[in-house]
C-alpha beads as a LAMMPS data file, in Angstrom:
LAMMPS data file: protein, C-alpha beads

409 atoms
408 bonds

1 atom types
1 bond types

-500.0 500.0 xlo xhi
-500.0 500.0 ylo yhi
-500.0 500.0 zlo zhi

Masses

1 110.0

Atoms # bond

1 1 1 -40.225 -24.024 -19.573
2 1 1 -40.745 -23.824 -15.775
3 1 1 -38.018 -21.922 -13.984
4 1 1 -36.989 -24.963 -11.909
5 1 1 -36.466 -27.052 -15.036
6 1 1 -34.605 -24.161 -16.626
7 1 1 -31.997 -23.904 -13.892
8 1 1 -31.663 -27.689 -13.634
9 1 1 -31.035 -27.769 -17.371
10 1 1 -28.434 -25.029 -17.051
11 1 1 -26.721 -26.910 -14.216
12 1 1 -26.534 -30.036 -16.370
13 1 1 -25.058 -28.041 -19.260
14 1 1 -22.375 -26.455 -17.071
15 1 1 -21.550 -29.799 -15.474
16 1 1 -20.986 -31.333 -18.899
17 1 1 -18.842 -28.435 -20.074
18 1 1 -16.714 -28.591 -16.916
19 1 1 -16.335 -32.341 -17.477
20 1 1 -14.581 -31.707 -20.776
21 1 1 -17.332 -31.974 -23.394
22 1 1 -17.124 -29.544 -26.285
23 1 1 -19.597 -26.718 -26.634
24 1 1 -20.830 -28.264 -29.872
25 1 1 -21.472 -31.649 -28.264
26 1 1 -23.248 -30.127 -25.259
27 1 1 -25.366 -28.005 -27.583
28 1 1 -26.458 -31.050 -29.579
29 1 1 -27.699 -33.184 -26.687
30 1 1 -29.080 -30.343 -24.540
31 1 1 -30.909 -28.443 -27.279
32 1 1 -29.297 -25.185 -26.112
33 1 1 -27.596 -23.221 -28.869
34 1 1 -23.815 -23.218 -28.821
35 1 1 -23.520 -19.457 -28.167
36 1 1 -25.669 -19.743 -25.048
37 1 1 -23.645 -22.707 -23.806
38 1 1 -20.440 -20.674 -24.129
39 1 1 -22.003 -17.632 -22.471
40 1 1 -23.283 -19.698 -19.537
41 1 1 -19.821 -21.201 -19.085
42 1 1 -18.145 -17.787 -19.076
43 1 1 -20.674 -16.344 -16.633
44 1 1 -20.017 -19.260 -14.267
45 1 1 -16.297 -18.427 -14.190
46 1 1 -14.950 -20.929 -16.714
47 1 1 -12.290 -20.044 -19.274
48 1 1 -13.725 -20.867 -22.682
49 1 1 -11.548 -21.435 -25.733
50 1 1 -12.729 -20.073 -29.052
51 1 1 -12.952 -22.125 -32.199
52 1 1 -15.433 -24.054 -34.360
53 1 1 -16.057 -26.627 -31.660
54 1 1 -14.683 -24.833 -28.632
55 1 1 -14.744 -25.777 -25.005
56 1 1 -13.259 -24.877 -21.667
57 1 1 -9.568 -25.098 -20.946
58 1 1 -9.143 -28.634 -19.612
59 1 1 -8.093 -29.455 -16.072
60 1 1 -7.356 -32.779 -14.430
61 1 1 -10.531 -33.155 -12.360
62 1 1 -8.970 -36.058 -10.452
63 1 1 -5.866 -34.085 -9.530
64 1 1 -5.262 -33.940 -5.789
65 1 1 -3.925 -30.621 -4.610
66 1 1 -1.217 -31.097 -2.017
67 1 1 -1.219 -29.070 1.153
68 1 1 1.824 -27.054 2.132
69 1 1 3.703 -28.398 5.174
70 1 1 2.607 -26.886 8.469
71 1 1 -0.895 -25.973 7.227
72 1 1 -3.729 -27.331 9.381
73 1 1 -6.480 -27.364 6.748
74 1 1 -6.924 -29.625 3.723
75 1 1 -8.077 -28.957 0.186
76 1 1 -11.573 -29.970 -0.835
77 1 1 -11.772 -32.833 -3.342
78 1 1 -14.400 -33.521 -5.995
79 1 1 -15.972 -36.042 -3.613
80 1 1 -16.140 -33.399 -0.865
81 1 1 -17.842 -30.982 -3.213
82 1 1 -20.315 -33.687 -4.252
83 1 1 -21.269 -34.066 -0.578
84 1 1 -21.831 -30.312 -0.336
85 1 1 -24.009 -30.357 -3.458
86 1 1 -26.121 -33.259 -2.174
87 1 1 -26.508 -31.663 1.266
88 1 1 -27.698 -28.376 -0.209
89 1 1 -30.031 -29.983 -2.755
90 1 1 -31.811 -32.370 -0.375
91 1 1 -35.437 -31.843 0.598
92 1 1 -34.215 -30.692 4.031
93 1 1 -30.908 -28.917 3.260
94 1 1 -28.149 -29.247 5.815
95 1 1 -26.590 -26.180 7.382
96 1 1 -22.976 -25.153 6.901
97 1 1 -21.871 -26.528 10.274
98 1 1 -23.544 -29.886 9.673
99 1 1 -21.829 -30.180 6.287
100 1 1 -18.510 -29.245 7.854
101 1 1 -18.867 -31.962 10.500
102 1 1 -19.647 -34.499 7.777
103 1 1 -16.500 -33.549 5.821
104 1 1 -14.258 -33.052 8.848
105 1 1 -13.369 -29.465 7.945
106 1 1 -14.105 -26.097 9.520
107 1 1 -17.403 -24.366 8.929
108 1 1 -15.587 -21.377 7.442
109 1 1 -14.091 -23.641 4.749
110 1 1 -17.563 -24.784 3.689
111 1 1 -18.974 -21.265 3.891
112 1 1 -16.191 -19.825 1.710
113 1 1 -16.559 -22.689 -0.768
114 1 1 -20.286 -22.149 -1.265
115 1 1 -19.954 -18.370 -1.450
116 1 1 -17.074 -18.482 -3.939
117 1 1 -18.339 -21.146 -6.352
118 1 1 -22.107 -21.024 -6.459
119 1 1 -23.681 -20.074 -9.783
120 1 1 -26.543 -17.643 -10.298
121 1 1 -29.469 -18.474 -12.592
122 1 1 -31.938 -15.617 -12.752
123 1 1 -32.945 -15.013 -9.115
124 1 1 -31.659 -18.378 -7.894
125 1 1 -28.202 -19.444 -6.797
126 1 1 -27.160 -23.071 -6.793
127 1 1 -24.024 -25.070 -6.138
128 1 1 -22.715 -27.736 -8.525
129 1 1 -19.788 -29.924 -7.484
130 1 1 -18.328 -30.320 -10.993
131 1 1 -18.438 -26.626 -11.799
132 1 1 -17.074 -25.698 -8.360
133 1 1 -14.208 -28.193 -8.629
134 1 1 -13.299 -26.969 -12.107
135 1 1 -13.248 -23.356 -10.981
136 1 1 -11.193 -24.164 -7.880
137 1 1 -8.548 -26.013 -9.915
138 1 1 -8.415 -23.340 -12.608
139 1 1 -8.033 -20.480 -10.104
140 1 1 -5.202 -22.153 -8.226
141 1 1 -1.879 -21.440 -9.958
142 1 1 0.297 -24.435 -10.531
143 1 1 3.606 -24.431 -8.743
144 1 1 6.466 -23.874 -11.131
145 1 1 9.614 -25.609 -10.075
146 1 1 12.470 -23.112 -10.040
147 1 1 15.879 -24.071 -11.278
148 1 1 17.499 -23.370 -7.933
149 1 1 15.195 -25.887 -6.252
150 1 1 17.509 -28.595 -7.590
151 1 1 19.562 -29.376 -4.440
152 1 1 22.766 -30.155 -6.392
153 1 1 22.720 -26.897 -8.353
154 1 1 21.640 -24.945 -5.299
155 1 1 24.587 -26.292 -3.290
156 1 1 26.999 -25.229 -6.032
157 1 1 25.535 -21.722 -6.071
158 1 1 25.567 -21.361 -2.271
159 1 1 29.162 -22.562 -2.011
160 1 1 30.340 -19.918 -4.481
161 1 1 28.324 -17.151 -2.856
162 1 1 29.991 -18.089 0.426
163 1 1 33.308 -17.424 -1.308
164 1 1 31.975 -13.892 -1.925
165 1 1 31.440 -14.444 -5.647
166 1 1 28.937 -12.091 -7.234
167 1 1 25.878 -13.692 -8.904
168 1 1 27.382 -12.915 -12.302
169 1 1 30.658 -14.575 -11.323
170 1 1 28.756 -17.619 -10.020
171 1 1 26.874 -18.009 -13.316
172 1 1 30.058 -17.652 -15.346
173 1 1 31.983 -20.119 -13.155
174 1 1 29.244 -22.750 -13.474
175 1 1 29.422 -22.563 -17.270
176 1 1 33.132 -23.322 -17.127
177 1 1 32.831 -25.984 -14.425
178 1 1 29.943 -27.877 -16.071
179 1 1 30.223 -27.372 -19.841
180 1 1 27.349 -28.795 -21.841
181 1 1 25.244 -29.552 -18.741
182 1 1 22.246 -27.246 -18.902
183 1 1 20.833 -28.577 -15.636
184 1 1 23.900 -27.273 -13.781
185 1 1 23.772 -23.766 -15.193
186 1 1 21.724 -20.806 -14.057
187 1 1 21.590 -17.144 -15.010
188 1 1 22.806 -14.434 -12.668
189 1 1 19.310 -12.886 -12.729
190 1 1 17.826 -16.110 -11.290
191 1 1 20.352 -15.941 -8.452
192 1 1 19.464 -12.304 -7.799
193 1 1 15.777 -13.225 -7.716
194 1 1 16.465 -16.012 -5.204
195 1 1 18.433 -13.610 -3.009
196 1 1 15.966 -10.738 -3.136
197 1 1 12.486 -11.967 -3.984
198 1 1 11.715 -15.667 -3.642
199 1 1 10.528 -16.465 -0.147
200 1 1 11.787 -13.066 1.045
201 1 1 15.323 -13.946 0.066
202 1 1 15.313 -17.581 1.209
203 1 1 18.648 -18.281 -0.500
204 1 1 20.271 -15.509 1.520
205 1 1 19.508 -17.372 4.777
206 1 1 21.530 -20.391 3.629
207 1 1 24.771 -18.454 3.333
208 1 1 27.505 -18.466 5.951
209 1 1 28.766 -15.012 5.006
210 1 1 27.196 -11.980 6.657
211 1 1 26.401 -10.207 3.382
212 1 1 25.009 -11.922 0.304
213 1 1 26.295 -9.112 -1.908
214 1 1 29.101 -6.614 -1.527
215 1 1 26.593 -3.779 -1.294
216 1 1 24.970 -5.406 1.737
217 1 1 21.505 -4.618 0.367
218 1 1 18.601 -6.971 0.983
219 1 1 16.441 -5.350 -1.692
220 1 1 17.109 -4.276 -5.243
221 1 1 17.472 -0.661 -6.215
222 1 1 15.781 0.359 -9.474
223 1 1 18.340 1.096 -12.145
224 1 1 17.984 3.926 -14.617
225 1 1 20.156 5.129 -17.450
226 1 1 19.105 8.694 -16.695
227 1 1 21.231 10.812 -14.356
228 1 1 19.968 11.211 -10.777
229 1 1 17.226 13.794 -10.585
230 1 1 17.388 16.507 -7.952
231 1 1 14.240 18.545 -8.439
232 1 1 14.447 20.081 -4.946
233 1 1 17.829 21.806 -4.806
234 1 1 16.597 24.189 -2.111
235 1 1 16.824 21.339 0.441
236 1 1 20.600 21.185 0.314
237 1 1 22.115 22.335 3.597
238 1 1 18.677 22.914 5.121
239 1 1 17.509 19.433 6.069
240 1 1 16.340 18.475 9.531
241 1 1 19.755 17.016 10.316
242 1 1 21.228 20.528 9.901
243 1 1 18.799 22.078 12.398
244 1 1 20.212 23.103 15.825
245 1 1 19.884 20.363 18.431
246 1 1 18.173 22.727 20.877
247 1 1 15.015 22.694 18.732
248 1 1 14.187 19.096 19.560
249 1 1 13.439 19.358 23.296
250 1 1 11.267 22.528 23.084
251 1 1 13.143 24.036 26.054
252 1 1 14.346 27.067 24.070
253 1 1 11.552 29.303 22.671
254 1 1 11.609 30.911 19.259
255 1 1 11.534 27.804 17.046
256 1 1 8.474 27.607 14.792
257 1 1 6.767 25.018 12.594
258 1 1 5.005 26.159 9.438
259 1 1 2.771 24.957 6.633
260 1 1 0.042 26.020 4.227
261 1 1 -3.676 25.344 4.613
262 1 1 -5.024 25.610 1.087
263 1 1 -8.376 25.976 -0.596
264 1 1 -9.860 26.354 -4.090
265 1 1 -9.100 29.294 -6.344
266 1 1 -5.372 29.144 -5.508
267 1 1 -6.279 30.444 -2.058
268 1 1 -4.573 29.590 1.209
269 1 1 -3.241 30.718 4.559
270 1 1 0.157 30.326 6.193
271 1 1 0.139 28.749 9.645
272 1 1 3.034 29.149 12.081
273 1 1 3.172 27.482 15.507
274 1 1 5.837 28.187 18.150
275 1 1 7.088 24.861 19.481
276 1 1 7.495 25.797 23.166
277 1 1 4.303 27.850 23.692
278 1 1 2.095 26.516 20.843
279 1 1 1.346 30.121 19.915
280 1 1 -0.135 30.336 16.408
281 1 1 0.257 32.996 13.721
282 1 1 -1.990 33.030 10.632
283 1 1 -1.351 34.911 7.401
284 1 1 -3.614 35.002 4.348
285 1 1 -2.123 34.614 0.870
286 1 1 -3.313 37.097 -1.787
287 1 1 -4.713 34.579 -4.272
288 1 1 -1.404 32.991 -5.237
289 1 1 0.904 30.424 -3.652
290 1 1 4.214 30.939 -5.444
291 1 1 7.390 30.908 -3.392
292 1 1 8.078 34.653 -3.590
293 1 1 4.592 35.475 -2.292
294 1 1 4.698 32.874 0.478
295 1 1 8.075 34.029 1.807
296 1 1 7.027 37.684 1.597
297 1 1 3.869 37.058 3.676
298 1 1 5.879 34.902 6.077
299 1 1 8.414 37.694 6.587
300 1 1 5.630 40.158 7.469
301 1 1 4.173 37.659 9.962
302 1 1 7.362 37.494 12.071
303 1 1 8.768 41.015 11.534
304 1 1 7.517 42.306 14.910
305 1 1 8.864 39.378 16.919
306 1 1 12.035 39.846 18.998
307 1 1 15.048 38.105 17.458
308 1 1 15.101 35.644 20.366
309 1 1 11.594 34.518 19.381
310 1 1 12.373 34.037 15.677
311 1 1 15.242 31.555 15.720
312 1 1 14.204 28.891 13.151
313 1 1 11.248 27.657 11.119
314 1 1 10.650 23.991 10.280
315 1 1 8.675 23.331 7.079
316 1 1 7.767 20.390 4.887
317 1 1 9.449 19.925 1.506
318 1 1 6.895 21.893 -0.493
319 1 1 8.115 24.069 -3.375
320 1 1 6.422 27.113 -1.832
321 1 1 9.592 27.542 0.250
322 1 1 12.040 27.168 -2.644
323 1 1 13.239 30.761 -2.118
324 1 1 13.775 30.318 1.622
325 1 1 17.365 31.590 1.385
326 1 1 16.094 35.016 0.340
327 1 1 13.706 34.918 3.302
328 1 1 16.578 34.061 5.675
329 1 1 18.715 36.917 4.389
330 1 1 15.793 39.306 4.875
331 1 1 14.723 38.147 8.349
332 1 1 17.748 36.356 9.827
333 1 1 15.535 33.329 10.508
334 1 1 16.745 30.107 8.805
335 1 1 14.319 27.513 7.446
336 1 1 14.807 23.753 7.789
337 1 1 12.899 20.991 6.015
338 1 1 11.394 17.774 7.360
339 1 1 12.060 14.369 5.901
340 1 1 9.624 13.204 3.176
341 1 1 6.269 11.872 4.419
342 1 1 7.109 12.662 8.057
343 1 1 4.379 15.024 9.345
344 1 1 5.164 14.077 12.964
345 1 1 8.374 16.097 12.656
346 1 1 6.183 19.181 12.798
347 1 1 3.453 17.724 14.973
348 1 1 2.397 20.957 16.699
349 1 1 1.702 22.542 13.332
350 1 1 -0.226 19.494 12.094
351 1 1 -2.370 19.590 15.240
352 1 1 -3.049 23.307 14.827
353 1 1 -3.989 22.827 11.175
354 1 1 -6.579 20.314 12.330
355 1 1 -7.993 22.898 14.745
356 1 1 -8.094 25.468 11.952
357 1 1 -10.247 23.118 9.887
358 1 1 -12.896 23.453 12.608
359 1 1 -13.145 27.098 11.595
360 1 1 -12.562 26.621 7.865
361 1 1 -13.620 23.150 6.596
362 1 1 -12.048 21.665 3.493
363 1 1 -13.308 23.437 0.394
364 1 1 -13.215 26.884 2.043
365 1 1 -12.063 29.576 -0.366
366 1 1 -9.717 31.693 1.717
367 1 1 -9.981 34.538 -0.793
368 1 1 -13.429 35.183 0.730
369 1 1 -12.116 35.269 4.316
370 1 1 -11.427 38.788 5.610
371 1 1 -8.324 39.739 7.571
372 1 1 -10.540 40.502 10.575
373 1 1 -12.038 37.013 10.440
374 1 1 -8.568 35.478 10.288
375 1 1 -7.365 37.637 13.198
376 1 1 -10.326 36.470 15.284
377 1 1 -9.529 32.822 14.472
378 1 1 -5.936 33.400 15.560
379 1 1 -7.110 35.000 18.823
380 1 1 -9.446 32.098 19.632
381 1 1 -6.692 29.554 18.982
382 1 1 -4.238 31.356 21.255
383 1 1 -6.552 31.917 24.244
384 1 1 -7.527 28.243 24.328
385 1 1 -5.992 26.466 27.358
386 1 1 -3.803 23.495 26.443
387 1 1 -3.266 20.352 28.474
388 1 1 0.346 20.161 27.324
389 1 1 0.869 23.644 28.859
390 1 1 -0.725 22.608 32.168
391 1 1 -3.954 24.224 30.904
392 1 1 -2.379 27.600 30.355
393 1 1 -3.000 29.339 27.052
394 1 1 -0.408 30.018 24.324
395 1 1 -1.206 33.738 24.627
396 1 1 -0.236 33.786 28.319
397 1 1 2.925 31.794 27.660
398 1 1 4.132 34.036 24.832
399 1 1 3.247 37.224 26.712
400 1 1 5.421 36.110 29.614
401 1 1 8.302 35.465 27.237
402 1 1 7.996 38.857 25.567
403 1 1 7.787 40.594 28.944
404 1 1 10.926 38.825 30.093
405 1 1 9.223 36.371 32.483
406 1 1 10.996 32.987 32.585
407 1 1 9.228 30.141 30.905
408 1 1 7.920 27.761 33.563
409 1 1 6.737 24.208 33.259

Bonds

1 1 1 2
2 1 2 3
3 1 3 4
4 1 4 5
5 1 5 6
6 1 6 7
7 1 7 8
8 1 8 9
9 1 9 10
10 1 10 11
11 1 11 12
12 1 12 13
13 1 13 14
14 1 14 15
15 1 15 16
16 1 16 17
17 1 17 18
18 1 18 19
19 1 19 20
20 1 20 21
21 1 21 22
22 1 22 23
23 1 23 24
24 1 24 25
25 1 25 26
26 1 26 27
27 1 27 28
28 1 28 29
29 1 29 30
30 1 30 31
31 1 31 32
32 1 32 33
33 1 33 34
34 1 34 35
35 1 35 36
36 1 36 37
37 1 37 38
38 1 38 39
39 1 39 40
40 1 40 41
41 1 41 42
42 1 42 43
43 1 43 44
44 1 44 45
45 1 45 46
46 1 46 47
47 1 47 48
48 1 48 49
49 1 49 50
50 1 50 51
51 1 51 52
52 1 52 53
53 1 53 54
54 1 54 55
55 1 55 56
56 1 56 57
57 1 57 58
58 1 58 59
59 1 59 60
60 1 60 61
61 1 61 62
62 1 62 63
63 1 63 64
64 1 64 65
65 1 65 66
66 1 66 67
67 1 67 68
68 1 68 69
69 1 69 70
70 1 70 71
71 1 71 72
72 1 72 73
73 1 73 74
74 1 74 75
75 1 75 76
76 1 76 77
77 1 77 78
78 1 78 79
79 1 79 80
80 1 80 81
81 1 81 82
82 1 82 83
83 1 83 84
84 1 84 85
85 1 85 86
86 1 86 87
87 1 87 88
88 1 88 89
89 1 89 90
90 1 90 91
91 1 91 92
92 1 92 93
93 1 93 94
94 1 94 95
95 1 95 96
96 1 96 97
97 1 97 98
98 1 98 99
99 1 99 100
100 1 100 101
101 1 101 102
102 1 102 103
103 1 103 104
104 1 104 105
105 1 105 106
106 1 106 107
107 1 107 108
108 1 108 109
109 1 109 110
110 1 110 111
111 1 111 112
112 1 112 113
113 1 113 114
114 1 114 115
115 1 115 116
116 1 116 117
117 1 117 118
118 1 118 119
119 1 119 120
120 1 120 121
121 1 121 122
122 1 122 123
123 1 123 124
124 1 124 125
125 1 125 126
126 1 126 127
127 1 127 128
128 1 128 129
129 1 129 130
130 1 130 131
131 1 131 132
132 1 132 133
133 1 133 134
134 1 134 135
135 1 135 136
136 1 136 137
137 1 137 138
138 1 138 139
139 1 139 140
140 1 140 141
141 1 141 142
142 1 142 143
143 1 143 144
144 1 144 145
145 1 145 146
146 1 146 147
147 1 147 148
148 1 148 149
149 1 149 150
150 1 150 151
151 1 151 152
152 1 152 153
153 1 153 154
154 1 154 155
155 1 155 156
156 1 156 157
157 1 157 158
158 1 158 159
159 1 159 160
160 1 160 161
161 1 161 162
162 1 162 163
163 1 163 164
164 1 164 165
165 1 165 166
166 1 166 167
167 1 167 168
168 1 168 169
169 1 169 170
170 1 170 171
171 1 171 172
172 1 172 173
173 1 173 174
174 1 174 175
175 1 175 176
176 1 176 177
177 1 177 178
178 1 178 179
179 1 179 180
180 1 180 181
181 1 181 182
182 1 182 183
183 1 183 184
184 1 184 185
185 1 185 186
186 1 186 187
187 1 187 188
188 1 188 189
189 1 189 190
190 1 190 191
191 1 191 192
192 1 192 193
193 1 193 194
194 1 194 195
195 1 195 196
196 1 196 197
197 1 197 198
198 1 198 199
199 1 199 200
200 1 200 201
201 1 201 202
202 1 202 203
203 1 203 204
204 1 204 205
205 1 205 206
206 1 206 207
207 1 207 208
208 1 208 209
209 1 209 210
210 1 210 211
211 1 211 212
212 1 212 213
213 1 213 214
214 1 214 215
215 1 215 216
216 1 216 217
217 1 217 218
218 1 218 219
219 1 219 220
220 1 220 221
221 1 221 222
222 1 222 223
223 1 223 224
224 1 224 225
225 1 225 226
226 1 226 227
227 1 227 228
228 1 228 229
229 1 229 230
230 1 230 231
231 1 231 232
232 1 232 233
233 1 233 234
234 1 234 235
235 1 235 236
236 1 236 237
237 1 237 238
238 1 238 239
239 1 239 240
240 1 240 241
241 1 241 242
242 1 242 243
243 1 243 244
244 1 244 245
245 1 245 246
246 1 246 247
247 1 247 248
248 1 248 249
249 1 249 250
250 1 250 251
251 1 251 252
252 1 252 253
253 1 253 254
254 1 254 255
255 1 255 256
256 1 256 257
257 1 257 258
258 1 258 259
259 1 259 260
260 1 260 261
261 1 261 262
262 1 262 263
263 1 263 264
264 1 264 265
265 1 265 266
266 1 266 267
267 1 267 268
268 1 268 269
269 1 269 270
270 1 270 271
271 1 271 272
272 1 272 273
273 1 273 274
274 1 274 275
275 1 275 276
276 1 276 277
277 1 277 278
278 1 278 279
279 1 279 280
280 1 280 281
281 1 281 282
282 1 282 283
283 1 283 284
284 1 284 285
285 1 285 286
286 1 286 287
287 1 287 288
288 1 288 289
289 1 289 290
290 1 290 291
291 1 291 292
292 1 292 293
293 1 293 294
294 1 294 295
295 1 295 296
296 1 296 297
297 1 297 298
298 1 298 299
299 1 299 300
300 1 300 301
301 1 301 302
302 1 302 303
303 1 303 304
304 1 304 305
305 1 305 306
306 1 306 307
307 1 307 308
308 1 308 309
309 1 309 310
310 1 310 311
311 1 311 312
312 1 312 313
313 1 313 314
314 1 314 315
315 1 315 316
316 1 316 317
317 1 317 318
318 1 318 319
319 1 319 320
320 1 320 321
321 1 321 322
322 1 322 323
323 1 323 324
324 1 324 325
325 1 325 326
326 1 326 327
327 1 327 328
328 1 328 329
329 1 329 330
330 1 330 331
331 1 331 332
332 1 332 333
333 1 333 334
334 1 334 335
335 1 335 336
336 1 336 337
337 1 337 338
338 1 338 339
339 1 339 340
340 1 340 341
341 1 341 342
342 1 342 343
343 1 343 344
344 1 344 345
345 1 345 346
346 1 346 347
347 1 347 348
348 1 348 349
349 1 349 350
350 1 350 351
351 1 351 352
352 1 352 353
353 1 353 354
354 1 354 355
355 1 355 356
356 1 356 357
357 1 357 358
358 1 358 359
359 1 359 360
360 1 360 361
361 1 361 362
362 1 362 363
363 1 363 364
364 1 364 365
365 1 365 366
366 1 366 367
367 1 367 368
368 1 368 369
369 1 369 370
370 1 370 371
371 1 371 372
372 1 372 373
373 1 373 374
374 1 374 375
375 1 375 376
376 1 376 377
377 1 377 378
378 1 378 379
379 1 379 380
380 1 380 381
381 1 381 382
382 1 382 383
383 1 383 384
384 1 384 385
385 1 385 386
386 1 386 387
387 1 387 388
388 1 388 389
389 1 389 390
390 1 390 391
391 1 391 392
392 1 392 393
393 1 393 394
394 1 394 395
395 1 395 396
396 1 396 397
397 1 397 398
398 1 398 399
399 1 399 400
400 1 400 401
401 1 401 402
402 1 402 403
403 1 403 404
404 1 404 405
405 1 405 406
406 1 406 407
407 1 407 408
408 1 408 409
């Protein structure tokens, strides 16, 4: 059979299936076996029901889909889609903009319609109005009327919530006030859903009280029967809120930000950046990243600094600093932890880590990097002039501090 006749035959089969004919009936008059008819329908996006006769899940092809208030566009009808099909199938096919002018819709509406609902047959794509309309109606979920959309019931619920009843108390009160009237009763869960979820808490905006619930929450908290889990006990008493206020403005030197830059083979380096001067210290880990090893290397990195230049260290919440209290006892330098997912709270360190990746791209195994190589990287980072330091280098700034020269801006 010529390819043109083949795709026209397939289009006729799909049109009949979308129109509600059974697979068996379509197979009989078209001469196409029933299995192929079902496969074609599935490939075109139809939902096919199994069974001896079978067919697609029916839709009301004449149903008019209403447009939500305030929307400027309109839904395409079966007649609109028939115009699109005829325009595309004519001997001189019309363009998308010409079709849009004919229908009185935007060109993007026509373009999306053709792209979404055309059917492929071998190397050819074609558009069929019946198939497209079926698919559009099937893919559009039907609006389910919620119980609280009844204005009488909704008014009863709102009035009780305004009296500061809880949702559970509202549901219980309605059962007593309207016994035997199912249409005037609603579960407390439905009220919670209307307050929290539906329309971003649309019911909450109808209340005259400031808080919909005693908790004052506008979103639900997940409930669990398990006790609260605290798998990071080392954070207690060492959060950012406990850090001295002088750290924030960078006026006082000696406050550092730290992190790990890691690689394969359990390798990594410790990076420390002084907040006022942006001076960087790098320390290589000996093939392991456990907390005892990290804090031991960190202690060696700052042991030669004057006490006035080792006041605090700010770190993320990684477990590699779980034994930070031992480090503080050993060095006298307390460690404080950023809030979760807040890298900007140690922005100087994040910026320096990005510079380090210029020397050691991701995937670098730091076990193969020598101490001399790391020392050279540290030197190059610290002699680089910085715009934030008025194009002075971190090395010059720190040297002045160590030599007792006042820090200038």
